[in-house]
C-alpha positions in Angstrom: 1.6 -14.2 -6.9 3.8 -11.6 -9.3 3.3 -8.0 -8.3 0.5 -6.5 -10.7 2.8 -4.1 -12.9 4.2 -7.7 -14.5 0.3 -8.1 -15.8 1.8 -7.3 -19.2 4.2 -10.0 -19.1 1.2 -13.2 -18.3 -0.7 -11.3 -21.2 2.1 -11.4 -23.7 2.5 -15.4 -22.3 -1.5 -15.4 -23.1 -2.0 -15.8 -19.5 -4.6 -14.0 -17.1 -3.8 -10.6 -16.4 -3.4 -10.0 -12.7 -5.1 -6.7 -11.0 -3.3 -4.7 -8.4 -3.1 -1.6 -6.8 0.0 -0.5 -9.3 -1.4 -1.0 -12.9 -2.4 1.5 -15.0 -1.4 4.1 -12.4 0.6 6.8 -14.5 1.2 9.0 -10.8 3.6 8.5 -8.5 2.1 6.2 -5.9 3.8 6.4 -2.6 2.4 3.7 -0.6 2.3 1.9 -3.8 6.2 1.8 -4.4 7.0 1.7 -0.6 4.9 -1.7 -0.8 7.1 -2.9 -4.0 9.9 -1.8 -2.6 9.4 -3.8 0.3 9.2 -6.9 -1.6 12.4 -6.0 -3.4 14.0 -6.1 -0.3 12.5 -9.6 0.8 13.2 -11.0 -2.6 16.9 -9.8 -2.2 16.8 -11.1 1.8 16.0 -14.6 0.6 18.1 -15.0 -2.0 21.2 -13.1 -1.3 22.3 -14.9 2.2 22.1 -18.4 0.1 24.3 -17.4 -2.6 27.2 -16.2 -0.7 27.0 -18.6 1.8 27.6 -21.0 -1.6 30.5 -18.7 -2.5 32.1 -18.7 0.7 31.9 -22.6 0.8 33.1 -22.8 -3.1 36.1 -20.7 -1.6 36.8 -23.0 1.3 36.7 -26.3 -1.4 35.3 -26.2 -4.8 36.0 -29.2 -7.6 35.8 -26.6 -10.3 37.3 -23.1 -8.3 37.9 -21.7 -11.8 34.1 -21.8 -12.5 33.1 -21.6 -8.9 34.8 -17.8 -9.5 33.0 -17.0 -12.8 29.9 -18.4 -11.3 30.0 -16.3 -7.9 29.8 -13.2 -10.7 27.5 -14.6 -12.4 25.2 -14.3 -9.1 26.2 -11.4 -8.6 24.7 -9.7 -12.2 22.0 -11.4 -11.9 20.8 -9.8 -8.4 21.8 -6.4 -9.6 19.3 -7.6 -12.6 16.9 -8.9 -11.4 16.9 -5.9 -8.8 16.8 -3.1 -11.4 14.1 -5.0 -13.7 11.9 -5.4 -10.3 12.5 -1.5 -9.6 11.7 -0.6 -13.2 8.9 -3.3 -13.7 10.2 -5.5 -15.9 8.8 -8.9 -15.2 10.2 -11.2 -18.1 14.3 -9.7 -17.0 13.4 -9.8 -13.4 12.4 -14.0 -13.6 14.7 -14.3 -16.5 17.6 -13.1 -14.4 16.5 -14.8 -10.8 16.1 -18.7 -12.3 19.5 -17.5 -14.0 20.8 -16.5 -10.2 19.2 -20.1 -9.1 20.7 -22.0 -12.0 24.8 -20.1 -10.9 23.7 -21.4 -7.1 22.9 -24.8 -7.9 26.1 -25.1 -10.1 28.1 -23.8 -7.5 26.7 -26.7 -5.0 27.1 -28.9 -7.1 31.3 -28.5 -7.4 31.1 -28.0 -3.7 29.2 -31.3 -3.0 31.6 -33.2 -5.8 34.8 -31.7 -3.9 
C-alpha cells in the first residue's frame, strides 16, 4: 500500500483515504520519519539496481545508443524526483516519476533486445 500521508492524493482522485501513524501529525515524529526513510531506501534498493543493470547492458550493446544515453539520464532524473517526492510527501509526483522511470527501463530493455 501507499504511505498514509498520500491520502490527499487518494481523496483528490475520489478514492478512499488511507490511515496511518503519520497522517494529520504536524509534529516531527522520529519513528514515523525513520519508517518513511526506510521505505524510501527500500524502494531505491529495488529499482536502482535494475536500472543500472539495463544502463550498463545498453552500453555494451543497444540498437539505439543515442536514445539509450538519453533514457539513462532520464531514468536517473526520475529516481531523484521520486526520492524527493517521497521525502516531501508529494504522492502524485512520486507515482508519476516512478512510472516514468519504469518507462525508461522498458525502453532501454527494448533497445538491448533489438540489438
